C-alpha positions in Angstrom: 0.1 -0.2 -0.1 2.9 2.4 0.9 4.6 1.5 -2.4 1.2 2.7 -4.3 0.9 6.2 -2.0 4.6 6.7 -3.1 3.7 7.5 -6.7 0.1 9.1 -5.9 -0.7 12.9 -6.1 -1.7 15.1 -2.9 -5.3 15.0 -4.4 -5.5 11.3 -4.9 -4.4 10.7 -1.3 -6.8 13.3 0.0 -9.8 11.8 -1.7 -8.8 8.3 -0.2 -8.9 9.6 3.1 -12.2 10.8 3.0 -14.0 8.7 1.0 -13.0 5.6 2.5 -15.1 3.8 5.0 -14.9 4.7 9.0 -13.0 1.5 10.3 -10.5 1.9 7.3 -9.0 5.5 8.0 -6.8 4.6 10.9 -5.2 2.1 8.4 -5.0 4.9 5.8 -3.9 7.2 7.9 -0.7 5.0 9.1 0.0 4.1 5.3 0.1 7.7 4.5 2.4 8.8 7.4 4.8 5.7 6.7 5.4 6.9 3.0 6.2 10.4 3.8 6.1 11.8 0.7 5.5 15.5 0.7 2.0 14.8 -1.3 0.5 12.5 1.8 1.9 14.5 4.4 0.2 17.4 2.5 -2.9 15.3 2.2 -2.6 14.8 6.1 -2.5 17.9 6.8 -5.8 18.7 4.7 -7.5 15.7 6.3 -6.6 15.7 10.5 -8.5 18.5 12.0 -7.5 18.2 15.7 -10.2 20.4 16.8 -12.7 18.0 15.3 -11.9 14.5 14.5 -12.2 11.5 16.6 -9.5 10.8 19.3 -8.4 7.6 18.5 -7.6 8.7 14.8 -5.2 11.3 15.9 -3.6 9.3 18.4 -3.2 6.6 15.6 -1.5 9.5 13.8 0.7 10.7 16.3 1.8 7.3 17.2 2.3 5.9 13.7 4.6 9.5 13.6 6.6 8.8 17.0 7.1 4.8 15.7 8.8 6.1 12.2 11.8 4.6 11.5 13.5 7.2 9.9 11.5 10.7 9.9 11.7 13.6 8.1 11.8 17.1 9.5 8.4 17.8 7.3 7.0 14.8 9.4 8.1 16.4 12.9 6.7 20.0 11.3 3.5 18.4 10.7 3.0 17.0 14.3 4.5 20.6 15.7 1.9 22.3 13.3 -1.2 20.5 14.6 -0.4 20.9 18.1 0.3 24.8 18.0 -2.3 26.9 19.7 -5.0 24.4 20.0 -7.3 23.6 22.3 -6.3 19.6 22.8 -8.1 16.9 24.7 -5.3 15.9 27.6 -4.7 12.8 26.1 -3.9 13.9 22.5 -1.8 16.9 23.8 0.2 14.3 25.7 0.5 11.8 22.9 1.6 14.7 20.8 4.6 15.6 23.0 5.7 12.0 23.5 5.7 11.9 19.6 7.6 14.8 19.4 10.4 14.1 21.9 10.6 10.6 19.8 10.7 12.2 16.3 13.4 14.6 17.7 15.4 11.7 18.7 15.3 10.0 15.8 15.9 13.0 13.4 18.9 13.7 15.7 20.3 10.1 15.3 20.4 11.0 11.7 22.7 13.8 12.4 20.0 16.9 11.2 19.9 18.3 14.8 22.3 21.3 13.8 21.3 20.9 10.4 17.4 21.7 10.2 15.6 24.6 12.0 12.3 22.4 12.7 14.4 19.9 15.5 15.2 23.0 16.9 12.2 24.2 17.3 11.1 20.6 18.4 13.5 20.6 21.1 12.4 24.0 22.5 8.8 23.3 22.4 9.5 20.6 24.9 12.2 22.6 27.2 9.9 25.7 26.8 6.9 23.4 27.8 8.8 22.3 30.8 9.9 25.4 32.2 6.1 27.1 32.4 4.6 23.2 33.9 2.9 24.1 37.2 1.3 21.0 37.3 2.9 17.6 38.3 1.1 15.3 35.7 2.1 18.1 32.7 5.8 18.1 33.9 6.3 14.0 34.1 4.8 14.1 30.3 7.2 16.4 29.3 10.0 14.1 31.1 9.0 11.4 29.5 9.0 13.4 25.9 12.8 13.9 27.0 13.7 10.5 28.0 12.4 9.4 24.4 14.5 12.2 22.5 17.5 11.0 24.8 19.5 14.3 24.0 22.8 14.8 26.3 22.3 18.8 26.2 18.9 17.9 28.7 20.4 15.9 31.2 21.1 18.7 33.7 17.1 19.6 33.2 16.4 16.4 34.0 18.9 15.7 36.9 17.6 19.1 38.3 14.1 17.1 38.2 15.2 14.0 39.7 16.7 15.6 42.8 14.0 18.1 43.7 10.9 17.2 42.5 8.2 15.1 44.1 7.6 11.4 43.8 5.6 11.1 40.6 9.0 13.9 38.9 11.6 12.3 40.5 10.4 8.9 39.0 9.9 10.3 35.5 13.5 12.2 35.3 14.9 9.0 36.7 13.4 6.3 34.2 14.0 8.8 31.1 18.0 9.1 32.9 17.7 5.3 32.9 17.3 5.3 28.6 20.7 6.9 28.2 23.4 4.8 26.8 26.6 4.7 29.5 28.6 7.4 27.5 26.2 9.7 28.3 26.6 8.6 32.3 28.9 11.1 33.3 30.2 11.0 37.2 28.0 14.4 37.5 25.0 12.4 37.0 26.4 9.6 39.0 26.5 11.9 42.2 23.2 12.9 41.6 22.3 9.5 41.6 24.0 8.6 44.8 22.5 11.6 46.4 19.1 10.0 45.6 19.9 6.4 46.5 21.4 7.5 50.1 18.9 10.3 50.9 21.7 13.0 51.6 19.5 16.2 51.0 15.9 14.5 51.6 13.8 11.3 51.4 12.7 9.9 48.7 10.2 6.8 47.7 11.6 3.9 47.4 10.6 3.1 43.5 13.1 6.5 43.2 16.1 5.0 45.4 16.1 1.7 43.4 16.0 3.5 40.0 18.8 5.7 41.2 21.1 2.1 42.3 20.2 0.7 39.2 21.7 3.7 37.2 24.9 3.7 39.3 24.8 -0.7 38.6 24.5 -0.7 35.0 26.8 2.5 33.9 30.4 0.8 34.4 29.9 1.1 38.6 32.9 1.7 40.5 33.7 -0.8 43.1 32.9 1.3 45.8 29.1 2.4 44.4 28.8 -1.6 44.6 29.7 -2.0 48.2 27.8 0.9 49.3 24.5 0.1 47.4 25.5 -3.4 49.3 26.0 -1.7 52.4 22.9 0.5 52.4 20.5 -2.6 52.1 21.2 -3.4 55.7 19.3 -0.7 56.6 16.5 -1.2 54.0 12.9 -2.7 54.6 12.9 -6.2 53.7 11.2 -5.9 50.3 13.4 -3.0 49.1 16.9 -5.6 50.2 15.6 -8.4 48.6 14.6 -6.7 45.6 18.0 -5.1 45.4 20.5 -8.2 46.4 18.6 -10.1 43.4 19.6 -7.6 41.0 23.2 -7.5 41.9 23.1 -11.2 41.8 21.2 -11.0 38.2 24.1 -8.9 37.1 26.8 -11.8 37.8 24.7 -13.8 35.5 24.5 -11.7 32.9 27.4 -12.3 30.5 26.7 -8.6 28.5 26.6 -6.4 32.0 29.0 -3.9 32.1 29.8 -4.6 35.8 30.5 -8.2 35.9 33.7 -8.5 36.8 33.5 -6.0 39.4 30.4 -7.7 40.7 32.6 -10.9 40.9 35.6 -9.6 42.4 33.5 -7.5 45.3 31.8 -10.9 45.7 34.9 -12.5 46.7 35.0 -10.6 49.7 33.6 -12.7 52.9 32.6 -9.3 54.8 30.2 -8.7 51.6 29.3 -12.2 50.6 27.8 -13.5 53.8 24.8 -15.0 54.7 24.2 -11.7 57.0 23.6 -9.7 53.4 21.9 -12.3 51.3 19.5 -13.8 53.8 16.8 -11.6 53.0 13.1 -13.6 53.0 10.8 -10.8 51.0 9.0 -11.8 48.5 9.9 -9.5 45.9 12.1 -10.7 43.2 13.7 -9.7 39.9 14.1 -12.2 37.0 16.0 -11.9 33.4 17.0 -14.7 31.4 17.4 -15.0 27.5 14.6 -16.4 25.0 16.4 -16.7 22.0 20.3 -16.5 21.6 22.0 -16.9 18.1 25.2 -15.4 16.7 23.8 -12.1 15.8 21.1 -11.7 18.4 19.9 -12.2 21.7 16.3 -11.5 22.9 15.4 -11.8 26.8 12.8 -12.0 28.9 13.2 -9.6 32.3 10.4 -9.7 35.1 10.5 -7.1 38.4 8.2 -7.6 41.3 8.4 -5.1 43.9 6.0 -5.5 47.2 5.1 -3.6 50.0 5.9 -5.1 53.7 2.2 -6.0 54.1 2.5 -8.0 50.7 0.6 -5.5 48.7 2.3 -5.5 45.1 3.9 -1.7 44.7 5.2 -2.3 40.8 5.7 -4.7 38.2 8.1 -4.5 35.1 7.7 -6.9 32.4 10.5 -6.2 30.0 11.4 -7.8 26.5 15.1 -6.3 25.1 17.1 -7.2 22.3 20.7 -7.3 22.0 22.6 -7.1 19.3 26.6 -6.3 18.4 26.7 -3.8 21.7 23.3 -2.3 21.3 19.9 -2.5 23.5 16.5 -2.4 21.9 13.7 -2.5 24.3 11.2 -4.2 22.2 8.3 -4.1 24.8 8.6 -3.1 28.4 5.7 -2.8 30.5 5.1 -1.1 34.4 2.4 -1.4 36.6 2.3 0.4 39.6 -0.1 0.9 42.1 0.0 2.6 46.0 -2.0 3.6 49.0 -3.6 -0.2 48.7 -2.2 -1.0 52.2 -3.9 2.4 54.0 -7.3 0.9 52.1 -6.8 -2.2 54.2 -5.8 -0.8 57.2 -1.9 -1.9 57.1 0.3 0.3 58.7 2.7 2.6 57.0 6.5 2.1 57.7 8.0 4.9 60.2 8.5 8.2 58.7 5.9 7.4 55.6 3.7 9.8 54.4 0.8 8.0 53.6 0.4 7.7 49.7 -2.8 8.7 47.3 -4.4 5.5 46.2 -3.6 5.0 42.5 -2.6 2.8 40.0 -1.1 2.8 36.5 0.2 1.3 33.7 3.3 2.7 31.1 4.7 1.2 28.3 7.8 1.8 25.8 8.2 -0.1 22.7 10.5 -0.2 20.3 11.9 2.5 22.8 9.5 4.8 22.5 7.9 5.6 25.3 4.0 6.0 25.1 1.7 8.4 27.1 1.0 6.6 30.3 -2.5 5.2 31.4 -4.1 5.9 34.6 -6.8 3.1 35.9 -7.8 5.3 39.3 -6.6 7.8 41.5 -8.0 8.6 44.6 -10.2 6.4 46.5 -13.7 8.0 44.8 -12.6 7.0 41.4 -11.5 3.5 42.2 -15.2 3.0 43.3 -16.6 4.4 40.6 -14.4 2.2 38.5 -15.2 -0.7 40.2 -18.8 -0.2 39.9 -18.9 0.9 36.5 -16.7 -1.4 34.6 -17.1 -2.7 31.7 -14.6 -5.7 31.9 -13.2 -4.5 28.5 -9.2 -4.4 28.7 -7.8 -1.0 27.9 -6.1 -1.0 24.5 -2.0 0.5 25.2 -1.5 0.6 21.3 -2.8 -1.3 18.0 -1.8 -0.5 14.9 0.6 -1.3 12.1 4.4 0.2 12.0 6.7 0.6 9.4 10.4 -1.0 11.1 12.5 -1.3 7.9 12.6 1.0 4.8 15.2 0.3 2.8 16.6 1.1 -0.9 19.6 1.4 -2.2 21.5 0.8 -5.7 24.7 -0.8 -5.7 27.0 -0.6 -8.8 28.6 -4.0 -9.4 32.8 -4.2 -10.6 31.3 -5.8 -14.0 29.6 -2.0 -14.8 26.5 -3.8 -13.9 23.6 -1.9 -10.9 21.7 -4.0 -8.5 19.1 -2.6 -6.6 18.3 -4.0 -3.0 14.9 -3.0 -1.6 14.1 -3.9 2.1 10.5 -3.6 3.8 9.4 -4.6 7.3 6.0 -4.4 8.7 4.5 -4.9 12.2 1.2 -5.0 13.6 0.7 -4.7 17.2 -2.1 -4.9 19.6 -1.6 -4.6 23.4 -4.1 -4.4 25.6 -3.8 -4.4 29.6 -6.0 -5.0 32.2 -5.9 -3.9 36.5 -9.2 -5.8 38.2 -9.4 -4.7 41.9 -12.1 -6.4 44.0 -12.8 -5.1 47.5 -15.2 -7.6 48.6 -12.8 -10.7 46.9 -10.0 -8.8 48.2 -7.9 -9.6 44.8 -5.8 -7.9 42.0 -5.2 -8.9 38.8 -3.3 -7.7 36.3 -3.1 -9.0 32.7 -0.8 -8.0 29.7 -1.6 -8.9 25.9 0.3 -8.5 23.6 -0.3 -10.1 20.1 2.2 -9.2 16.4 3.0 -9.9 13.0 6.1 -9.1 11.5 6.1 -9.1 7.9 9.3 -8.1 5.7 9.5 -7.9 1.9 13.4 -8.3 0.4 13.6 -8.0 -3.1 17.1 -7.7 -5.5 17.0 -6.8 -9.0 19.7 -6.7 -11.2 18.8 -4.7 -15.0 20.5 -4.0 -17.8 20.0 -4.3 -21.3 20.3 -7.9 -22.3 19.5 -9.8 -19.1 16.6 -9.1 -16.2 17.1 -11.3 -12.9 15.0 -10.6 -9.9 15.3 -12.3 -6.2 12.6 -11.8 -3.9 12.2 -13.3 -0.5 9.2 -12.9 2.0 9.2 -13.8 5.2 6.1 -13.2 8.1 5.9 -14.4 11.4 3.4 -14.0 14.1 3.3 -14.4 17.8 1.2 -13.4 21.2 2.3 -13.6 24.8 0.0 -13.1 27.9 1.2 -12.1 31.2 -1.2 -12.4 34.1 -0.9 -11.7 38.3 -3.0 -12.4 40.5 -2.9 -11.6 44.2 -5.1 -12.2 47.0 -4.8 -10.5 50.2 -7.7 -11.6 52.2 -5.3 -13.5 54.6 -1.4 -12.7 55.1 1.1 -13.8 53.9 -0.7 -12.5 50.1 -1.1 -15.2 47.9 0.4 -14.6 44.5 0.4 -16.4 41.3 2.3 -15.6 37.8 1.5 -16.8 34.4 3.6 -16.2 31.1 1.8 -18.3 28.4 3.7 -17.7 24.8 1.4 -18.8 22.0 2.8 -21.3 19.3 4.5 -18.8 16.5 3.6 -19.9 13.1 6.4 -18.5 10.9 6.4 -18.5 7.2 
């Protein structure tokens, strides 16, 4: 369809979009964005009215732009123009800012940062918005956009928010910093992470402290940092200490890990590697292991579960990553967070802790693009309304078709002939998540359903006056993964069931 649109005029693309039945429009918008021709972008500009169009179609446009493998400056220009000076629904504005961050990051990877004015405009839009943001959720969205952009010059702004912001802001800023590659995690970044982890200036939520510890452990840590983190676990609550110790033990098993040698040396010291440290008996866990291993690619599945002392799930992260030639791609990462549940059930808070607001939310990252977080409920009243009016339908996180690869190359051979190579790869994704809290049965269920199909079309053509040859290969693979957690907190200890199901993957 993209190949067809590439040769179409603006008038034809616009007519196609306007006359298409409603259920076909999302697909056509995706194809027009992926085409990225001058005609298709001009047609989209005329067709999409951000003050009228249904929200799902606008979100579809913005997410397709965010996932574009090699976006053009014109695509970013179109997104910025559509967001500029309009009264937008909150979810459209949030998705738009997150998409701008992704587009800016990808254009800078193509080394177009200083060359295209529109990239500067994109960066300035995010930074100006961050400076002017008054509400906490607003600040969080701008920080997530900076995480998508991963521009080294924005690190000072992220550090300032990480150290001085309220819990949600600190969490967003540290998670954005976690996405930077090791060369950008400088000594200054590490200093701030030490202050957060060791709570030098103020006390921080345990999830923020753990994120700071992870940044220190994942990026060429010094032996002193590792020792200090391990020593600090003796003063932590059982669950947080258990989680952190498992993180350290995981790095010893992971041959890709930057700190593996340092960890091994430290574990040789009986003052550290002893029963007193490693006998914590919490139910929190952190696990990571390979799914597929080939010469060029390692794919892994990781699962982090952080519980509170009363047995309530505070945070769960399921992560599918791809490692190839020293590079990491987060193919899919889904995070569930719940807080304030313990006070609702009459549990006592740890000493010195403020009572957190009742809240459950989910955030997801796909192909290194952080999506807009989804809040299931915020506050007791909202929870009761959702419980009573629940439709039982899962929340769609992302659904649609993405162009992942789009490569065209002409290779001159020594004989004087020319070979044309074309490669296109498309991904169909349907990811939904659900969180169900039953007050009466005292149960909490979460489920993530991920279905995907990848299609690749590879073609090599040799064309000369006396000889024509074509080699073509088409590959398709489908897969679906379901991850469910169920907690029953009617008795102590809390009963927990985890299930990861993977259906058979047909490969053609």
